[in-house]
LUMZAFI-555893 format. One record per atom (N, C-alpha, C): z, x, y. Coordinates in steps of 0.1 Angstrom, whole numbers, plus 5000, padded with zeros to 4 digits. Each point is the difference from the previous one (the first is absolute). Layout:
BEGIN
ZXY/...
//
This chain:
BEGIN
747192405072/501150084993/500050155011/501250025000/500350115010/499950184994/499850085005/499850124993/501250014997/501149985004/501350064992/500249954986/499549865001/499849924985/499250084992/499050005005/498550064992/500750154992/500950085010/500250164996/501349974992/500849864997/500949994992/499749974989/498649914996/499849964991/499450154990/499150075012/499550104989/501150104994/501050015011/501350094991/500249934989/500749884998/500349944988/499250024988/498649995003/499049994991/500050164994/500050105012/500050124994/501250094990/500949935003/501750014993/499549954986/499449865001/500249964989/498850104991/499050045002/499050084994/500850094992/500650105013/500750124993/501049974988/500649895001/501149964989/499350024986/499149895003/499249974991/499350124986/499450105015/499650114993/500950104992/501450005009/500750114994/500749904986/500249874998/500049954987/499550044990/498449975002/499150044990/500250164998/500350115009/500250134999/501050044991/501049925001/501450014992/499449944984/499649895000/499449944986/499050144995/499050005008/499050134991/500950164995/501150035008/500850104997/500949994988/500649844998/500649984992/499349974985/498850014999/499349954988/499150154998/500050075010/499750204995/501050044994/501250005005/501150034991/500249964983/499849885001/500149944985/498950084993/498950015006/498950014991/500650174997/500850085011/500250174998/501149964987/500749905001/501450014990/499549974987/498849924997/499649994988/499350114993/499450095010/499350124997/501150084995/501050015004/500950084998/500849974985/500349894997/500649914989/498850044988/498850025003/499250004987/499249894995/500349865010/499149904995/498949965010/499149894991/498850015001/499649955010/499150045012/499649965010/499149875005/499849935005/499349895001/498550014997/499650145007/498650035002/499550064989/500850064988/499850064990/499149944994/499050104989/499249954993/500449904990/499249904995/500549934989/500150054987/498850104997/500150054991/501350134995/500350045013/501450084997/501349904999/499849905006/501149925000/500449934984/498749974992/500249984992/500450104990/499650124998/500450114996/501350054999/500449955012/501450024999/500849894995/499549884999/500649904992/500150024985/498950084996/499850004987/501150114994/500450105010/501050104998/501549944999/500349885001/501349955001/500649994984/500850024997/500650044985/501349894999/499849914990/501349914998/501050094991/501150025005/501250054994/500949924993/500650084993/501249894995/501049985006/500250065014/500849905010/499349905004/498550015006/499649875005/500049884986/499950014988/500249904992/501249975001/501150035003/501749965002/500049935006/499250045014/500049955013/499449874997/498949974992/499449864999/500749944990/501050044989/500649934996/501649945008/500250055011/501049965004/501550024996/500350094990/500950024995/500350184996/500950055001/499850164999/500750034983/501149944997/500750034982/500849834999/500550044986/500949924994/501150064998/501249985007/501050044994/501549994998/501149994993/501049925000/499949845000/499249974996/499549835000/499849945016/499350115005/499749965011/498650075006/498849915006/498950045006/500350085014/499350115003/500550095011/498850015004/499949955017/498549985004/500650055016/498650075004/500350065014/500650125000/499950104989/500650135003/501549965001/500749914994/501549994999/500249925013/499349925004/500449925015/500249874997/499849954983/500249884997/500349994981/501049914999/500350024986/500149874997/499349924989/499649904991/500749994992/500649864994/500649984987/499449864997/499849974987/499349884994/501049934994/500349865000/500849904989/498849954994/499949984983/499249884995/500949914996/499349855005/501049904996/499349944989/500449904995/499549934987/500249855008/498949934995/499649885006/500949924992/500349855005/500449904995/499049874999/500649894992/499549894993/500249895014/499350015010/500449905008/499849875000/498849984995/499449884997/500949934988/500450074990/500549944990/501649965005/500750045007/501549995005/500049805004/501049975000/500649875000/500150035019/500449885005/500050015014/501150065005/501150014994/501650085005/499750134996/499250064990/499650134998/499450045014/498849935000/499050045012/500850015013/501049875001/500850045017/500850154996/500549984993/500650154997/499650125003/498650004996/499750134999/499250015017/499249895006/499849985014/501250045009/501449985000/500950075004/500350115000/500050074987/500450134998/498750085008/498549954997/499150095009/500549975015/500349915005/500650025016/500950015001/501150064991/501250095006/499350134996/499050064990/499650115001/499350025013/499249935010/499350045007/500850025015/500949914996/501349995014/500650154996/500350064991/500850125000/499250115001/498949965002/499050165003/500550055014/500150125000/500350095013/499150125000/498950004996/499050095000/498649964991/498950035007/498549964996/500150034987/499349944991/499350014984/498849935003/499450044991/498450004998/500049934984/499549884995/499649964990/498550034993/500050054990/498650054994/499949944983/499149965002/499449924986/498650064993/500450074989/498750084995/499749904986/498749995002/499349954986/499650074993/500349964987/499550114987/499549914991/499050124992/499449914990/500950034986/500349894992/500950024990/499450104988/500250124999/499450094987/501050024992/500049944985/500749984990/499550124989/499250115009/499850134990/501350034991/501150025009/501250094996/500749894992/500149905000/500749884992/499250004986/498250035000/499449974987/500350144991/500250115008/500550134993/501349994994/501149965008/501149964993/500149934989/499249905000/499549874988/499650094990/499050085001/499250024991/501250114992/500550105009/501250104991/500749924991/500849895004/500949914992/499149944990/499149975001/498849924989/499950114988/499650145006/499950104990/501150024992/501450005004/500749984992/500649944991/499749815005/499849884990/499350044989/498650105002/499449984992/500450084989/500250145004/500750094993/501349944991/500649925004/501449964991/498949864995/499249954999/499449894994/499550114988/499150094997/499350084995/501050054989/501250085006/501150024994/500649874987/500249925005/500749894992/498849934991/498750025006/498949974987/500250064988/499950175005/500050084988/501450004993/501449975006/501249924992/499749924986/499349905010/499849864992/499450074990/498850044998/499050044989/500750084992/500650115001/500950064994/500949924994/500449915003/501049914995/499649934990/498949945002/499049894988/499650094987/499750175008/499650034985/501250104994/501550015002/501049984993/500749904992/500450004989/500549934994/501449975001/501050075009/501550015001/500149905015/499149945003/500749855012/499649894994/501349895006/500249904993/498649925010/500149864999/499149935007/500549965014/501550015000/500549965012/499550125013/500250124992/499850115008/498350005005/499349984992/498549995003/499849905011/500749874994/499949895014/500850075014/500850054999/500450055013/498950085006/499550134994/499150125006/499049945001/499549884995/498749925004/500349945013/501149945002/500249915011/499850115015/500750114997/500350135009/498850035004/498750014991/499050015002/498949915006/500249875000/499349955003/500149955016/501650005000/500850035018/499450105005/499850134996/499750105008/498450005001/499249924992/498449985002/500149895007/501049905004/499549935010/500450035011/500850065003/500650075010/499050155006/499250064994/498650085004/499149925002/499849884994/499049905002/500149965015/501549945004/500249975012/499950095008/500450144998/499950115011/498150025003/499449994994/498750045001/499449885009/500349854998/499649895007/500750045014/500950025001/500450055015/499450095007/499650114993/499350145007/498349925002/499649924992/498949955003/499949905012/500949915004/500449895008/500050095012/501050105000/500450095010/498650085009/499250064990/499050085001/498949915009/500049874994/498849895009/500649945014/501350015000/500949945011/499550125013/500450144995/499750145009/498550005005/499149924993/498350005006/500049935011/500949935001/499949905015/500650045009/499450055011/500550085013/500349915009/499949854997/500549935011/501349974998/500750074993/501749994998/500650065011/500449945007/500550095010/501549955003/501050145007/501549974999/499950045016/501249925007/500250045014/501450084998/500050105007/501250105000/500549965016/501349995002/500750015017/500850065000/500150085015/500650115005/500549965010/501150055007/500749995009/499950185005/499550005012/499950135005/501150055012/500850085001/500750075009/500050145003/500150045014/499550135004/501350035008/500050155000/501050055008/499050115011/500550025010/499450075011/501150105005/499950135000/500950135001/500549975017/499249935010/500449985014/501349934997/500049894990/500849925002/501750074996/500050134998/501150044996/500650055011/501649974995/500850085016/499850155002/500250045010/500150145007/498750054990/499650115003/499150074992/500150114996/499150105000/500050174993/500050014986/500249884993/499550014985/499250044991/500350104990/498450074995/499649874990/498950054992/499049884993/501249984986/500550054994/500949974990/501349905004/500650035013/500749905006/499949885005/498650015002/499149865007/499849944988/499550074990/499549934985/501449914994/500950084998/501549984998/500449845005/499750015018/500449885003/499249905000/498650025003/499449924994/500149884985/500150104991/500349944988/501349915000/501350075008/501049924998/499949865008/499250025010/499749875011/499249884992/499050074993/498949914995/500749934988/500750064992/500749974988/501249885001/500650045014/500949885002/499649885005/498550025008/499449895003/499549904986/499550124994/499449914989/500949934989/501150064999/501349914993/500249895007/500350005011/500349875008/498849915001/498650014999/498949964998/500449904986/500150094988/499949974985/501149895000/501250025008/501249875002/499249885004/499750015013/499749885007/498949924991/498950114990/498949914995/500849934986/501050074998/500649934987/500949885003/500049965012/500649865004/499149885001/498750064999/498849884993/499050044989/501050064992/499850034985/498550085000/499950095011/499250104998/500250124995/500050064990/500250134996/499450115004/500450135004/499250115007/500850124992/499250105004/500450134994/499050095009/500950135003/499450115009/498950074991/498850025007/498950074992/500550174999/499650044988/500450155001/498850085002/499950134998/498550095005/499249994993/500249964987/498650004988/499649815007/500749914996/499549885006/499649995015/500350065008/499650045013/498450054998/499950094993/499050084998/498749914993/500849944993/498949864992/499549905011/501249975009/499549915014/498650075006/500150135006/499150005003/498650034992/500650074989/498550014992/499349875000/500449934997/499549854998/499349995013/500450015010/499849955014/498850075001/500150165001/498650055001/499050034986/500249934990/499250044992/500049864990/499649875010/500149914994/499249984985/498650025001/499249974990/500050124989/500850125003/499750074989/501649994993/501249945006/501450004994/499849894988/498849884996/499849924991/500150094988/499150095000/499850094988/500550114997/500650075013/500650135000/501450005008/500749934993/501750035007/500650085001/501150005010/500750125005/500850114990/500249894989/500850124992/499150074989/498549964998/498850074996/500050105009/499949985011/499850095008/500950115006/501149984999/501150114997/500050054987/499549984989/500250084989/498550074997/499149955008/498850115000/499850085010/501550015006/500150145013/499349975011/499949905004/499149945015/501550035009/499750085006/501350025010/499649925011/498750015011/499649895010/499449884997/500949905005/499849864994/498649985004/499550045013/498749945006/498950064992/500150114991/499050044995/499549944987/500449914997/499949894987/498749925003/499849995013/498649875002/498950084999/498949964995/499050075002/499149945011/498950085006/499050045012/499349824994/499749955011/499449904998/498450014993/499250135006/499050064995/500050024983/501250104999/500350014985/500049904994/500449905000/500449854996/498449954995/499150015011/498749935001/499250124987/500350125002/498850134994/500849954983/500849954998/501050034985/499249834997/500149885007/499549904994/498449995001/499450095007/498350034997/500150074988/500950084995/499850114988/500349894987/501049935001/500349894991/498949915000/499649965005/498449935002/499050074994/500150135004/498550064996/500350054986/501149994992/500850064986/499249854996/500549895001/500149874996/498449954995/499150055008/498349985005/499550084989/500450115003/499750124987/500149994987/500949934998/500649974985/499049884994/500049905008/499149924999/498650014996/499350095010/498750005000/499950124987/500850084998/499850104987/500049894985/501149905002/499949924989/498849934997/499449965008/498849905004/498850084994/500350135005/498750104998/500150024987/501250054993/500250044985/499849884988/500249855007/499849904991/498350005000/499350005010/498950005002/499050104988/500650135002/499550094994/500250024985/501049964997/500649934987/498849924989/499849885010/499249914998/498350034997/499650115011/498850064999/499950074989/501050084996/500150084989/499849944987/500649885001/500149934984/498549935003/499149925011/498949954995/498750174996/500750125005/498950104998/500450034986/501149984992/500250054988/499549894994/500149885001/499549914991/498349995000/499150045014/498950015000/499850114993/500550135000/499550104989/500149964987/501549904997/499849974983/499049924996/499049905009/499449924998/498650074999/499850105007/498850075000/500150094988/501050084995/499850064986/500349934989/500049865004/499949924983/498849895006/498850035009/498749935001/499649944991/499450164991/499149924991/501049934990/501350034995/500749934989/500049805006/500350045014/500149845005/498549935001/498950094999/498649924998/499449974985/500950104993/499349934983/501349904997/500949995006/501149924998/499249845008/499850015010/499349895005/498749954997/499450094993/498649974990/500349954989/501150024994/500249954986/500649855004/500750005011/500249875004/499549905004/498850025006/499149935004/498649954987/500450094990/499349994992/500849894988/501449985003/500349924992/500349885006/499750005016/499849845006/498649924994/499050124997/498749915002/499450034982/501249994991/500050014986/498949894993/500449875007/499149884995/498950035006/499450085010/498849975000/499250134996/500350115001/499450094990/500049984985/501449985000/500150014983/500850134995/500749934990/501150114996/499450134992/498850014992/499550134997/499550075013/499549945010/499750085011/501150075007/501149915004/501350035007/500550154992/500049984986/500850104990/498950125002/498850004998/499050105007/500050085013/500249945010/500450065013/501250055002/501349934992/501050095002/500250124995/499150004986/499850134993/499250105009/499149955008/499450105009/500750075011/501149895005/500550055011/501150084991/500949984993/500750104990/499550134997/498650004993/499450145000/500050085013/499649905012/499750115012/501350065005/501149904995/501250045008/500650124990/499850014985/500050114993/499750135005/498449985005/499350115006/500450095010/
//
């Protein structure tokens, strides 16, 4: 290798080393700038003490806004769910199911063709949402009981009228028979109502009775609106008009395949979200009860898991304490009864000794003789009198 080739090779190697050094220097400068920017913003540095880091994390507070961010919707207004600070509006259509399996072949074909027509007419995205709910018959039972109470009052009134007619001589046999017929009819109706309530309450105890609710969800994004410069009220009005028009078109298209639909109002939308976020509590604490109780924030009805655990522990402690108290009370009562009987026997010990001695004398009368037994009994009586 000549000297020129060696010098060229060394020159290229030196240039490569210089370039690599410059690249490393640039990377180091960028990292230092990032560290300085983090310090200015008040964020935690990577080399910070772990104890201080945990202290900062503990100071984080969860506000109402953070909870709404978690719930992914801002508010419900004008039969719409408003999300992302007015950047999305949602409307829901509830659809009633049909008995497809019970239809004939022609009816099934008609439904399928209607559904195909419904899909072909779609010009905007939709979402199908199915919500499974436990059938709660509590409200129905309450209405039944109110009705049965009215029937009972009517039955009692007719019974008093019939008794009054029987005690009065101014009524004919036909009138008495008619009054008795009305009384028996009211009694049968009252007993039938009680049977309905009992059977319905037994059905309500079964938590496996489920019902599916079907919804079609449509949304409106303000970026789709022509032109711009609209305020919030104008945008909300435009969103409502667009969504309501789409909803009515969907309901008409679904009607071709015998599926009835309706637009959910604000209260029904609140119930839909309430059950979605409070699935367990909604079985016993329905939305109408929550609203009547003055619960303004739907997310506040669900209890914390630890609170539920504490409540269950308290209930178990109460039950076991009652059982133990009852067992101790029963044992104490038995002990007191034994003690009372022992004291009574101790007080009557001399009397019992005399009675048993006389009994022994009677049993051995043939051996001792009648005269001896009589004299012995007199001696026992004399000692008893002393």
